[in-house]
SEZAGU-456085 format. One line per 3 residues: their letters; for each residue x, y, z of C-alpha. Coordinates in nm, 3 decimals, m for minus. Example, Ala and Ser with C-alpha at 12.3 -4.5 7.8 and 13.67 -1.06 7.14 Angstrom:
SEZAGU-456085
AS = 1.230 m0.450 0.780; 1.367 m0.106 0.714
This chain:
SEZAGU-456085
MKK = m0.240 m3.787 m0.847; m0.329 m3.720 m0.492; m0.561 m3.951 m0.283
QIA = m0.809 m3.891 m0.006; m0.642 m3.924 0.342; m0.799 m4.201 0.546
PSL = m0.983 m4.082 0.863; m0.790 m4.293 1.087; m0.462 m4.161 0.951
ICL = m0.597 m3.806 1.008; m0.649 m3.877 1.377; m0.301 m4.020 1.400
SII = m0.155 m3.717 1.254; m0.335 m3.488 1.489; m0.231 m3.694 1.788
FSP = 0.120 m3.776 1.698; 0.250 m3.555 1.431; 0.514 m3.296 1.516
IAS = 0.375 m3.111 1.215; 0.096 m3.027 1.454; 0.325 m2.713 1.541
FAF = 0.595 m2.590 1.309; 0.667 m2.264 1.151; 0.627 m1.944 1.351
EEQ = 0.357 m1.986 1.601; 0.032 m1.929 1.418; m0.185 m1.788 1.699
ITH = 0.061 m1.545 1.814; 0.384 m1.463 1.595; 0.225 m1.472 1.248
PQI = m0.055 m1.241 1.333; 0.198 m1.003 1.504; 0.428 m0.993 1.205
SEK = 0.144 m0.938 0.966; m0.013 m0.656 1.180; 0.328 m0.474 1.223
AIR = 0.385 m0.514 0.841; 0.034 m0.398 0.754; m0.014 m0.125 1.009
DIS = 0.321 0.036 1.051; 0.527 m0.038 0.731; 0.298 m0.100 0.428
NLN = 0.109 0.168 0.214; m0.192 m0.034 0.231; m0.407 0.210 0.436
IYL = m0.320 0.473 0.197; m0.402 0.260 m0.118; m0.745 0.148 0.019
KAA = m0.835 0.518 0.079; m0.690 0.692 m0.210; m0.717 0.427 m0.484
LGL = m1.010 0.232 m0.383; m1.209 0.500 m0.220; m1.245 0.293 0.107
EKG = m1.266 0.581 0.345; m1.191 0.365 0.653; m0.892 0.215 0.520
LTS = m0.768 m0.068 0.711; m1.077 m0.044 0.937; m1.305 m0.108 0.649
RFP = m1.522 m0.419 0.728; m1.610 m0.716 0.495; m1.779 m1.051 0.569
SDS = m1.510 m1.320 0.651; m1.781 m1.585 0.567; m2.151 m1.629 0.571
QDP = m2.171 m1.697 0.939; m1.931 m1.449 1.082; m1.982 m1.085 1.135
KST = m1.785 m0.845 0.921; m1.401 m0.817 0.999; m1.176 m0.542 0.933
VIE = m0.902 m0.553 0.653; m0.638 m0.587 0.920; m0.816 m0.870 1.084
LLK = m0.881 m1.067 0.755; m0.516 m1.043 0.676; m0.416 m1.172 1.016
KGS = m0.680 m1.445 0.985; m0.515 m1.554 0.653; m0.164 m1.549 0.827
TDE = m0.315 m1.780 1.100; m0.523 m2.003 0.881; m0.224 m2.110 0.668
DTV = m0.087 m2.330 0.950; m0.427 m2.445 1.097; m0.435 m2.748 0.865
VCR = m0.171 m2.995 0.969; m0.054 m3.122 0.629; m0.041 m2.778 0.451
RAN = 0.259 m2.701 0.688; 0.482 m2.940 0.493; 0.468 m2.698 0.201
HFH = 0.637 m2.404 0.402; 0.988 m2.495 0.329; 1.215 m2.376 0.059
NPL = 1.594 m2.466 0.005; 1.717 m2.189 m0.227; 2.017 m2.388 m0.347
LPW = 1.797 m2.650 m0.516; 1.570 m2.636 m0.821; 1.230 m2.536 m0.691
EQS = 1.078 m2.871 m0.783; 1.314 m3.021 m0.539; 1.348 m2.742 m0.279
GMS = 1.064 m2.842 m0.047; 1.080 m3.030 0.282; 1.229 m3.381 0.253
DDP = 1.399 m3.493 0.580; 1.118 m3.578 0.807; 1.079 m3.944 0.915
LWA = 0.797 m4.145 0.774; 0.631 m4.180 1.120; 0.615 m3.809 1.138
ESG = 0.416 m3.770 0.833; 0.121 m3.993 0.960; m0.190 m3.879 0.786
CTF = 0.010 m3.678 0.540; 0.162 m3.967 0.350; m0.022 m3.883 0.045
WTR = 0.014 m3.517 0.067; 0.237 m3.398 m0.237; 0.515 m3.164 m0.126
YSA = 0.569 m2.829 m0.270; 0.824 m2.567 m0.212; 0.681 m2.266 m0.013
VTW = 0.734 m2.028 m0.319; 0.543 m2.276 m0.550; 0.277 m2.320 m0.284
GTG = 0.235 m1.954 m0.267; 0.266 m1.843 m0.625; 0.233 m2.152 m0.834
YLS = 0.590 m2.082 m0.996; 0.818 m2.377 m1.053; 1.098 m2.140 m1.137
PSP = 1.167 m1.763 m1.109; 0.888 m1.539 m1.235; 0.782 m1.405 m1.484
GGG = 0.917 m1.652 m1.727; 0.915 m1.979 m1.495; 0.658 m2.258 m1.556
KQA = 0.368 m2.300 m1.324; 0.225 m2.590 m1.115; m0.108 m2.697 m1.218
FPQ = m0.263 m2.767 m0.886; m0.555 m3.001 m0.872; m0.886 m2.835 m0.780
WPD = m0.951 m3.012 m0.467; m1.286 m2.935 m0.306; m1.132 m2.938 0.038
IRE = m0.861 m2.792 0.267; m0.569 m2.925 0.053; m0.612 m2.651 m0.220
PNT = m0.343 m2.381 m0.193; m0.479 m2.021 m0.157; m0.221 m1.854 m0.378
WDN = m0.121 m1.518 m0.517; m0.327 m1.598 m0.832; m0.642 m1.673 m0.610
ARK = m0.584 m1.331 m0.444; m0.578 m1.168 m0.792; m0.899 m1.355 m0.899
YFY = m1.073 m1.255 m0.588; m0.955 m0.883 m0.627; m1.083 m0.858 m0.973
LAL = m1.435 m0.991 m0.852; m1.415 m0.748 m0.557; m1.388 m0.448 m0.816
TSG = m1.625 m0.580 m1.083; m1.903 m0.787 m0.930; m2.258 m0.643 m0.989
SSE = m2.388 m0.663 m0.634; m2.229 m0.503 m0.344; m2.264 m0.801 m0.137
MRE = m2.055 m1.014 m0.384; m1.794 m0.731 m0.387; m1.775 m0.743 m0.014
INF = m1.733 m1.117 m0.004; m1.452 m1.112 m0.267; m1.271 m0.828 m0.080
AKT = m1.285 m1.048 0.232; m1.138 m1.348 0.022; m0.873 m1.118 m0.130
FQA = m0.747 m1.025 0.210; m0.774 m1.372 0.341; m0.559 m1.512 0.045
MGQ = m0.303 m1.232 0.089; m0.274 m1.308 0.454; m0.192 m1.682 0.359
VMH = 0.075 m1.592 0.104; 0.235 m1.349 0.358; 0.265 m1.635 0.589
LVQ = 0.465 m1.833 0.347; 0.716 m1.539 0.304; 0.738 m1.491 0.685
DMA = 0.833 m1.865 0.720; 1.143 m1.798 0.516; 1.278 m1.602 0.815
VPA = 1.296 m1.933 1.004; 1.646 m2.089 0.926; 1.507 m2.441 0.970
HVR = 1.254 m2.374 0.695; 1.531 m2.271 0.431; 1.768 m2.536 0.531
NDF = 1.542 m2.845 0.507; 1.573 m2.892 0.874; 1.246 m3.062 0.980
ESH = 1.429 m3.267 1.251; 1.491 m2.953 1.459; 1.108 m2.941 1.494
LLS = 1.144 m3.254 1.705; 1.374 m3.097 1.968; 1.103 m2.942 2.190
INT = 0.771 m3.040 2.332; 0.494 m2.802 2.453; 0.113 m2.810 2.458
DFF = 0.113 m2.813 2.081; 0.325 m3.139 2.086; 0.645 m3.063 1.899
VQP = 0.776 m2.697 1.826; 1.100 m2.570 1.664; 1.303 m2.401 1.947
FER = 1.373 m2.069 1.758; 1.002 m2.034 1.670; 0.900 m2.116 2.032
YIS = 1.140 m1.856 2.159; 0.992 m1.579 1.955; 0.640 m1.681 2.041
RKS = 0.732 m1.608 2.413; 0.901 m1.273 2.330; 0.650 m1.075 2.127
VLI = 0.807 m0.758 2.231; 1.077 m0.840 1.969; 0.813 m0.775 1.702
TNL = 0.606 m0.489 1.856; 0.933 m0.288 1.939; 1.069 m0.295 1.583
QSV = 1.137 0.040 1.448; 1.206 0.178 1.097; 1.196 m0.139 0.910
PMP = 1.290 m0.115 0.545; 1.145 m0.315 0.263; 1.336 m0.514 0.010
SFA = 1.415 m0.357 m0.321; 1.467 m0.592 m0.610; 1.604 m0.509 m0.965
DMS = 1.352 m0.614 m1.222; 1.085 m0.677 m0.968; 0.870 m0.996 m0.980
VTK = 0.661 m1.179 m0.727; 0.883 m1.486 m0.662; 1.184 m1.254 m0.563
FWD = 1.048 m1.206 m0.208; 1.111 m1.578 m0.155; 1.410 m1.643 m0.382
TDT = 1.587 m1.420 m0.658; 1.788 m1.731 m0.779; 2.115 m1.547 m0.736
YTG = 2.261 m1.715 m0.431; 2.473 m2.006 m0.540; 2.632 m2.097 m0.205
SNP = 2.955 m1.918 m0.285; 2.817 m1.558 m0.272; 2.633 m1.500 0.067
STS = 2.498 m1.150 0.114; 2.319 m0.942 0.365; 2.151 m0.725 0.109
WSI = 1.784 m0.632 0.105; 1.771 m0.724 m0.267; 1.801 m1.087 m0.233
GLS = 1.515 m1.336 m0.145; 1.444 m1.393 0.220; 1.522 m1.772 0.192
EFA = 1.853 m1.677 0.055; 1.935 m1.443 0.323; 1.832 m1.676 0.603
NAN = 1.996 m1.992 0.438; 2.337 m1.809 0.390; 2.359 m1.630 0.713
YFS = 2.228 m1.852 1.000; 2.239 m2.198 1.132; 1.943 m2.422 1.233
DYT = 1.982 m2.682 1.500; 2.068 m2.981 1.276; 2.256 m2.802 0.984
IPS = 2.556 m2.693 1.193; 2.891 m2.826 1.064; 3.123 m3.002 1.292
NGV = 2.866 m3.059 1.568; 2.960 m3.421 1.593; 2.654 m3.564 1.432
TRP = 2.650 m3.659 1.080; 2.357 m3.499 0.886; 2.199 m3.584 0.562
HLF = 2.239 m3.220 0.443; 2.475 m2.934 0.532; 2.518 m2.593 0.366
PNP = 2.823 m2.405 0.247; 2.718 m2.095 0.465; 2.755 m1.961 0.741
FVT = 3.121 m2.081 0.715; 3.304 m2.046 1.036; 3.666 m1.943 1.001
SAG = 3.926 m1.797 1.218; 3.933 m1.475 1.011; 3.576 m1.399 1.056
YEI = 3.482 m1.543 1.408; 3.615 m1.534 1.755; 3.524 m1.692 2.099
CEE = 3.346 m1.480 2.351; 3.280 m1.558 2.699; 3.025 m1.437 2.969
EAT = 2.947 m1.550 3.324; 2.628 m1.731 3.383; 2.473 m1.871 3.698
GPL = 2.426 m2.240 3.739; 2.256 m2.475 3.989; 2.283 m2.373 4.346
GVM = 2.404 m2.018 4.232; 2.743 m2.160 4.118; 2.903 m1.911 3.854
YKK = 3.040 m2.045 3.551; 3.153 m1.925 3.204; 2.943 m1.970 2.895
KYI = 3.136 m1.952 2.561; 2.994 m1.835 2.238; 3.123 m1.798 1.892
SRK = 3.087 m1.432 1.758; 3.118 m1.268 1.425; 3.415 m1.030 1.452
GMS = 3.341 m0.679 1.485; 2.992 m0.744 1.625; 3.082 m0.791 1.991
ANG = 3.139 m0.422 2.101; 2.860 m0.449 2.361; 2.920 m0.811 2.459
CDH = 2.910 m1.143 2.304; 2.743 m1.154 1.949; 2.584 m1.489 2.044
FGR = 2.594 m1.629 1.701; 2.639 m1.983 1.828; 2.710 m2.138 2.175
VSP = 3.002 m2.365 2.211; 2.891 m2.704 2.290; 2.938 m2.765 2.663
LMQ = 3.087 m3.093 2.575; 3.356 m2.948 2.358; 3.405 m2.660 2.604
YWA = 3.471 m2.853 2.912; 3.620 m3.168 2.773; 3.793 m3.108 2.452
CLG = 3.937 m2.789 2.541; 3.902 m2.786 2.932; 3.740 m2.451 2.921
SSA = 4.015 m2.282 2.758; 3.926 m1.989 2.506; 4.267 m1.988 2.351
CLN = 4.216 m2.353 2.276; 3.869 m2.296 2.121; 4.000 m1.983 1.928
ANI = 4.287 m2.216 1.771; 4.022 m2.455 1.669; 3.737 m2.235 1.548
PNV = 3.666 m2.430 1.215; 3.600 m2.731 1.431; 3.413 m2.581 1.727
ALV = 3.093 m2.765 1.798; 2.799 m2.533 1.828; 2.448 m2.547 1.967
LDD = 2.181 m2.278 1.961; 2.046 m2.159 2.281; 1.811 m1.862 2.378
NVH = 2.091 m1.609 2.353; 2.160 m1.727 1.996; 1.785 m1.707 1.923
ETY = 1.775 m1.355 2.041; 2.056 m1.260 1.814; 1.875 m1.429 1.515
AQE = 1.548 m1.286 1.607; 1.679 m0.936 1.617; 1.828 m0.978 1.266
LLP = 1.552 m1.191 1.096; 1.228 m1.050 1.232; 1.277 m0.712 1.070
RAV = 1.312 m0.902 0.731; 0.997 m1.112 0.799; 0.799 m0.776 0.868
GYS = 0.978 m0.580 0.583; 0.931 m0.852 0.325; 0.568 m0.903 0.428
AGL = 0.502 m0.528 0.386; 0.670 m0.526 0.056; 0.466 m0.819 m0.069
LNY = 0.143 m0.637 0.004; 0.261 m0.306 m0.149; 0.344 m0.522 m0.472
FFR = m0.001 m0.676 m0.479; m0.172 m0.326 m0.422; 0.053 m0.116 m0.635
GQL = m0.129 m0.008 m0.948; m0.143 0.377 m0.978; m0.381 0.415 m1.263
SLV = m0.659 0.660 m1.327; m0.878 0.819 m1.574; m0.867 1.199 m1.581
PAG = m1.015 1.494 m1.785; m0.804 1.581 m2.100; m0.840 1.772 m2.416
ETM = m1.057 2.088 m2.458; m1.394 1.960 m2.446; m1.604 1.796 m2.166
DQY = m1.614 1.457 m2.325; m1.238 1.400 m2.364; m1.038 1.185 m2.119
ALI = m0.713 1.005 m2.076; m0.610 0.698 m1.892; m0.291 0.769 m1.695
NSS = m0.023 0.560 m1.535; 0.158 0.717 m1.251; 0.374 0.405 m1.147
TED = 0.731 0.314 m1.258; 0.607 0.010 m1.449; 0.461 m0.006 m1.796
VSG = 0.101 m0.159 m1.824; m0.065 m0.343 m2.108; m0.427 m0.496 m2.112
TFS = m0.776 m0.406 m2.053; m0.926 m0.095 m1.883; m1.300 m0.124 m1.780
LYY = m1.504 0.164 m1.649; m1.802 0.111 m1.408; m2.037 0.318 m1.209
DDE = m2.259 0.241 m0.909; m2.632 0.297 m0.950; m2.862 0.415 m0.667
SSN = m2.898 0.059 m0.544; m2.513 0.013 m0.536; m2.523 m0.209 m0.841
RIL = m2.195 m0.192 m1.038; m2.271 m0.135 m1.411; m2.014 m0.145 m1.700
IAK = m2.024 0.150 m1.933; m1.694 0.140 m2.128; m1.410 m0.103 m2.205
WEN = m1.091 m0.013 m2.374; m0.874 m0.334 m2.480; m0.528 m0.381 m2.587
ITI = m0.429 m0.051 m2.410; m0.044 0.005 m2.357; 0.075 0.281 m2.135
GPA = 0.443 0.374 m2.052; 0.571 0.438 m1.693; 0.582 0.771 m1.533
IQN = 0.905 0.949 m1.598; 1.100 1.205 m1.384; 1.173 1.536 m1.537
GQQ = 1.358 1.727 m1.265; 1.144 1.768 m0.965; 0.828 1.681 m1.171
TIP = 0.685 1.340 m1.235; 0.520 1.302 m1.555; 0.272 1.005 m1.573
GQS = 0.230 0.786 m1.876; m0.074 0.861 m2.065; m0.312 0.698 m2.337
AQV = m0.462 0.850 m2.633; m0.785 1.028 m2.554; m1.088 0.805 m2.482
TFP = m1.460 0.883 m2.455; m1.756 0.713 m2.281; m2.126 0.776 m2.256
TPT = m2.257 0.973 m1.946; m2.477 0.733 m1.753; m2.836 0.816 m1.723
TPA = m3.034 0.487 m1.691; m3.019 0.368 m1.426; m2.945 0.677 m1.257
PKE = m2.581 0.679 m1.097; m2.562 0.714 m0.727; m2.312 0.991 m0.744
KNT = m2.263 1.206 m1.049; m1.924 1.202 m1.219; m1.813 0.923 m0.996
YFL = m1.667 0.604 m1.158; m1.451 0.298 m1.078; m1.166 0.216 m1.329
VFQ = m1.049 m0.147 m1.333; m0.732 m0.274 m1.504; m0.653 m0.640 m1.581
GRM = m0.336 m0.741 m1.781; 0.027 m0.717 m1.764; 0.184 m0.466 m1.514
GNE = 0.564 m0.462 m1.524; 0.677 m0.825 m1.492; 0.348 m0.949 m1.372
EGA = 0.085 m1.110 m1.605; m0.268 m1.122 m1.469; m0.210 m0.809 m1.255
VAG = m0.526 m0.626 m1.139; m0.561 m0.278 m1.014; m0.860 m0.044 m0.933
KAV = m0.924 0.323 m0.895; m1.223 0.515 m0.773; m1.232 0.805 m0.995
RWW = m1.418 1.132 m0.988; m1.375 1.480 m1.115; m1.529 1.827 m1.142
REE = m1.432 2.021 m1.455; m1.496 2.334 m1.632; m1.384 2.393 m1.982
WDN = m1.627 2.671 m2.086; m1.681 2.481 m2.410; m2.065 2.519 m2.379
GLT = m2.092 2.871 m2.295; m2.069 3.065 m1.961; m2.320 2.847 m1.774
GNH = m2.376 2.560 m1.993; m2.169 2.325 m1.777; m2.204 2.475 m1.431
AWV = m2.421 2.730 m1.266; m2.179 3.032 m1.228; m2.311 3.355 m1.058
QTR = m2.179 3.704 m1.023; m2.157 3.883 m0.696; m2.066 4.255 m0.622
FGA = m2.096 4.465 m0.322; m2.476 4.532 m0.278; m2.574 4.336 m0.587
MTM = m2.586 3.979 m0.744; m2.661 3.865 m1.093; m2.768 3.514 m1.158
YPA = m2.620 3.363 m1.483; m2.471 3.679 m1.614; m2.485 3.591 m1.993
TDQ = m2.512 3.939 m2.091; m2.277 4.107 m1.847; m1.959 4.171 m2.041
SHR = m1.736 4.162 m1.747; m1.786 3.777 m1.783; m1.768 3.636 m2.120
VDN = m1.666 3.328 m2.299; m1.450 3.341 m2.603; m1.319 3.026 m2.782
GRL = m1.360 2.799 m2.474; m1.190 3.043 m2.236; m1.361 3.259 m1.952
IKE = m1.255 3.635 m1.978; m1.313 3.859 m1.684; m1.250 4.232 m1.695
NSG = m1.295 4.469 m1.394; m1.238 4.831 m1.346; m1.350 5.072 m1.092
VLW = m1.272 5.257 m0.776; m1.464 5.044 m0.505; m1.631 4.729 m0.623
SNH = m1.589 4.349 m0.621; m1.628 4.121 m0.923; m1.659 3.742 m0.856
SYI = m1.778 3.447 m1.046; m1.890 3.186 m0.777; m1.992 2.839 m0.760
GIP = m2.029 2.641 m0.441; m2.265 2.537 m0.171; m2.523 2.793 m0.038
SRT = m2.464 2.962 0.264; m2.823 2.904 0.382; m3.111 2.672 0.284
ATD = m3.487 2.679 0.370; m3.785 2.455 0.280; m4.118 2.621 0.228
PGG = m4.459 2.472 0.343; m4.500 2.297 0.019; m4.171 2.113 0.065
NRH = m3.977 2.319 m0.189; m3.610 2.379 m0.107; m3.484 2.731 m0.142
CYF = m3.119 2.825 m0.129; m2.947 3.150 m0.059; m2.594 3.314 m0.071
GEY = m2.604 3.537 0.205; m2.927 3.741 0.157; m2.942 3.653 m0.222
PLD = m3.150 3.361 m0.362; m2.936 3.099 m0.532; m3.023 2.816 m0.758
CAF = m3.024 2.499 m0.550; m2.821 2.313 m0.823; m2.519 2.444 m0.652
ADV = m2.571 2.217 m0.361; m2.554 1.914 m0.603; m2.195 2.019 m0.695
FPY = m2.029 2.111 m0.372; m1.908 2.022 m0.107; m1.656 1.802 m0.296
AIT = m1.453 1.563 m0.069; m1.090 1.625 m0.082; m0.856 1.334 m0.035
PAT = m0.463 1.304 m0.039; m0.521 1.200 m0.404; m0.718 1.509 m0.502
RIN = m0.540 1.745 m0.743; m0.659 2.083 m0.895; m0.549 2.116 m1.246
LRI = m0.593 2.461 m1.411; m0.462 2.686 m1.671; m0.460 3.073 m1.637
DTM = m0.358 3.238 m1.956; m0.366 3.610 m1.839; m0.367 3.787 m1.521
DVN = m0.306 4.155 m1.579; m0.355 4.472 m1.384; m0.276 4.819 m1.515
QQI = m0.205 4.974 m1.190; m0.152 4.860 m0.826; m0.309 5.115 m0.623
SGP = m0.118 5.261 m0.330; m0.298 5.413 m0.029; m0.429 5.593 0.150
CNG = m0.759 5.411 0.117; m1.094 5.536 0.281; m1.256 5.340 0.565
GWV = m0.938 5.155 0.652; m0.958 4.924 0.356; m0.645 4.713 0.276
TGA = m0.457 4.875 0.014; m0.444 4.729 m0.333; m0.616 4.492 m0.568
YQG = m0.593 4.120 m0.605; m0.736 3.841 m0.844; m0.729 3.479 m0.899
VVA = m0.907 3.152 m0.882; m1.007 3.091 m0.515; m1.088 2.746 m0.365
KAR = m1.230 2.754 m0.021; m1.192 2.431 0.185; m1.336 2.341 0.514
MGD = m1.137 2.132 0.765; m1.267 1.848 1.001; m1.291 2.104 1.279
GST = m1.519 2.328 1.094; m1.245 2.596 1.005; m1.186 2.710 0.656
RSI = m0.889 2.793 0.458; m0.900 2.964 0.116; m0.624 2.897 m0.166
NFT = m0.585 3.192 m0.411; m0.416 3.050 m0.737; m0.270 3.373 m0.860
TRG = 0.058 3.546 m0.974; 0.291 3.785 m0.806; 0.138 4.133 m0.759
NES = m0.209 3.982 m0.737; m0.208 3.833 m0.395; m0.510 3.811 m0.170
YTA = m0.504 3.930 0.207; m0.735 3.656 0.313; m0.607 3.350 0.139
IDE = m0.306 3.120 0.091; m0.156 3.225 m0.226; m0.032 2.963 m0.468
YVP = 0.150 3.107 m0.757; 0.086 2.951 m1.100; 0.278 3.009 m1.427
LGE = 0.062 3.183 m1.694; m0.008 3.003 m2.014; 0.082 2.653 m1.880
DFR = m0.100 2.356 m1.722; m0.061 2.361 m1.337; m0.137 2.078 m1.112
IAF = m0.109 2.047 m0.752; m0.225 1.833 m0.462; m0.476 2.010 m0.251
YDV = m0.333 1.867 0.072; m0.001 2.000 m0.001; m0.132 2.369 m0.042
LAK = m0.356 2.333 0.265; m0.069 2.207 0.468; 0.111 2.555 0.437
AGP = m0.127 2.702 0.675; m0.096 2.421 0.926; m0.200 2.062 0.984
VLQ = m0.470 1.928 0.743; m0.755 1.815 0.969; m0.969 1.532 0.815
PVS = m1.221 1.501 0.660; m1.175 1.791 0.417; m1.425 1.918 0.180
LDS = m1.415 2.187 m0.094; m1.700 2.435 m0.028; m1.666 2.663 m0.327
ISI = m1.465 2.769 m0.636; m1.463 3.149 m0.712; m1.311 3.349 m0.991
VQN = m1.230 3.665 m0.824; m1.128 4.023 m0.911; m1.124 4.274 m0.645
ILC = m1.043 4.621 m0.601; m1.021 4.727 m0.237; m0.958 5.097 m0.243
DAA = m1.129 5.424 m0.299; m0.891 5.570 m0.520; m0.880 5.864 m0.777
VPT = m0.738 5.664 m1.050; m0.941 5.348 m1.149; m0.763 5.015 m1.165
EQR = m0.826 4.772 m1.457; m0.786 4.405 m1.427; m0.805 4.137 m1.697
LVV = m0.824 3.759 m1.612; m0.842 3.480 m1.866; m0.890 3.116 m1.753
DYI = m0.879 2.831 m1.983; m1.003 2.549 m1.759; m1.028 2.411 m1.393
RLE = m1.038 2.069 m1.319; m1.053 1.841 m0.992; m0.930 1.508 m1.041
ER = m0.800 1.213 m0.832; m0.456 1.069 m0.902
């Protein structure tokens, strides 16, 4: 049971405790590692935009607390990585020795006087402090932390999950924003605990090395001090990978529980504490340095087979040149000394009289110290891990690839899909926002299990649930038609209590309610336009499919839905819409433009696309020779330019559009961005202005051309 800390002892700890500054420097290094991981390596920006519908991504703003102005996502994550160190005694929980059971793997070597006011602060391993687990997840037991109403409570992975769920489901927009801020704050603090595993002293139970150096923050660990002065080591990092674990679970970022002391590895598939413990020294865990220490580690193990002495010139006092000797890992000194450890000057000059041959002959017994050249070597190898593991942790938290999409043959049929590589099992809830931004639950599907996506050649086939239905919201009225928010809570892969969200929207036409029962379609021809052509046999619906038949020598046959080309308001305040010179039902403006994101897919099925004769010239009036047909989607780029995509078959190509060929009689789905990119860079924001179903004959020919087009469905969806 923990006790309250006496105020006098708190003061003593602030004044005297070396804990006042240990781990990576919290005001410089941790925020820089976090920003590099967030901005340059992680997928968070894409997830926020594509999954959560936060158009500004990392620059979206949320209130960090009731007093502060709103902060960006990246600022909140950096704030968390800083705040985890700002309370003196919390830092005692930033250590983890991967060779011990986790209940014993925290810091234990600090002298009593160094604890000051932290005497009654229970120690936890960094992995336990960050995740609650007392042994590897998902099967490991969990620490039941007391619910302290003060700064002693950890801000764990579970806290972040709780806040994330509330950010997705709270009724008021204000509470959703507050909980988004708490989510990012908590994740920043958990990231901090992973980053500390890239400090050798923190994975080798070496608190004593924090007493070696004094600066304005009292005591600071030499390796951490060096990095805080060389921020360029972080900002200049390029092409940083992320860890890849077999059978992924959250605690593996710290410790996969596979390193035993006899199997050191440099793989990116082990925990960061295992990598740093096995491959680097800290100041007071170096064997044979002439000082007896309470704990040493089996690796790194210096042998004549793997190491050699390297020397380089240095300038001493009064400009006197001398030789500095380092121990280097063999094969890593091609461009100078590897600087893995500096030979102790005492041994260099007294035990071996400066002889490299003598030192090489006694490599297992060489006394080493760590200087700034060694710190540089370690930093070059450890900082990419700190960044990559932080980014990987973020991606793991924000990883759910779930959605709700149209399915079946009627407008009320949908399916839950899972596009990730993990199976999911739990509860899916569907919400919508009303005109006051209140989030309202309209459907809940419990005990749903969906398998992972599978790869079939070049095609990824997502896991899919049985069909589900839900009522269309009417009261209170939705802010945006056909726009919802899907929330999942349950098991995702190896993680229990996982949470994922997806802003879902769609536009769909199944022709299950007649030609114009679902959407307002019009027909245009040269010199004429027909509204709602229910009696025009060139457009008809048969068994839920649109059938278009066109024949002639010079005419155009369209079905069109989209934004009006012109609007006007009369003196009575009534809005009038026009397509060119023709009046148009203003309901069109309520459907398009439709915002296109990297997650937007068009899903359609064309059953038939026949033409009896492809006209060959000459044509009168300079018309392009031939006929074309297809489903045409017209998109508008951020600079105002437009691009049209014609979903068609060979022999039916348009002369004004990007042609995308579809297999007849099959479901066809493609990302809008992928098609638009065929004609050049996609300039955001992108909107879809219209969808047309087009048959054109562009030649004054003696022999009529006959076209037949059968469309089963057209759907716009977010995946």
